[in-house]
C-alpha positions, 0 to 999 in steps of 0.5 A: 500500500502506498504510504506517506511521503514525508518522515520529517517535520521540516524537509527539503528544500525540494524542487516544486514544479509550481513554486521553485526551491521549496522548504517543506513543513509537515504539520501532520504525523511523520508516520501517518496521515490525517486529512479531511479529504481522501483523494484518489490521487494523493501522493501520500496514500489513502487515509486508511493507512492510519494516523501513525504513532508519532502524533502531531509536532508541537508548536515549539518543535516546529519552530525549533526545527524550522529555525535550525534548518533556516540557519543551516541554509543561510550558512550554506548560502543555499537557494530558497524560494519558498517555505511551503506547508504541505506534508502528510495531510491537511495542515490547517487541521493542526490545532496551533496552525495560526500560531505556527504561521506567526512563528514562520513569518517571524523566522522567515523575516529574520533569516530569509526575508525575500522568501515567500510562504505558501500554504497548500490547503484543501479549503475544508477549514477556510470558514474558520475565522482563525484559519482564514486570518492565518492564511491571509497573512502568508504570501501564497494561499493555494486553495483547492477546488477540483470540481464545481460538482459535489458528485465529482468532489465526492468521487475524486477527493472523497471529503469528510461528511458535510462537505459542500461545493457551494459553501466552499466556493463562497469561502474561497470568494472571501479571499478574492485576489489574495487566493490562488485556486489550485485544480488537479485534472485527471481521469480514470475510474474508481471501483468501476465508476468513471471519474473525469474532471476534464470534460466540457461540462466540468471545465465550464462549471469550474469557469463559473466558479472561478468567476465567482471567486475572482482569485489572483491566479489559478494553478492547474496541474495533473498527476506527477507520481504514482497514485493510490487509484492506479487507473488515474491518467496523467493529462497531456500538457497540450490538453492542459494548455487548451483548458488553460486557454479556455479559462483565461479567455472566459475569466481574464484570470492568470492561469499557471500550468504544470504538467 
């Protein structure tokens, strides 16, 4: 069974297709996964692998490990473009997420003031005031929306009960140009049921959602590593470019393509 990718709280820097030289922060366990989605394409595997035994890192542990790594990188004159919250699950689930963001900003300003801070979130907790306020403090709020149809989200992203695309879009719209919307495009099947968010109907519905949200940027991408659902296909770059052009023409919003 495919399992978690990250076995450290602070890892890298690694090369990100979308962000450059990225120092990662994993606020989830080092030996398990905790997420409010259970995506068919998640590189960290399914939630069924469990939360592990290491528990969540404390605020103090994150701060100490991040400062140590930043000191080392500065001493080595190493290139760094961004500090990115990602890892083995949804970072905003950490109960001290807001405080950790404040600590990260302070350490960034001390050691690498030109470096950006990014958060990759599945958008399930943006309605919480403390989470939204913390996200607005960072440079790149990268907010997930894979489909404007509840049925597709439930098949592709498999959210926790109570998820609503409409409520999510309303929450995303509250960020306006401060938000970057990220959409993963793929197709395949799961347990005999087809899944495909590249169809005209899917893209048209996403365009309507993008118009309502009016983000500063849209990122579209496709799978790059093995996925838990092995039938999922990588969408060719040429096809992603066609989708991106359609979105740009319809919305006037900048679209970044990775694929």
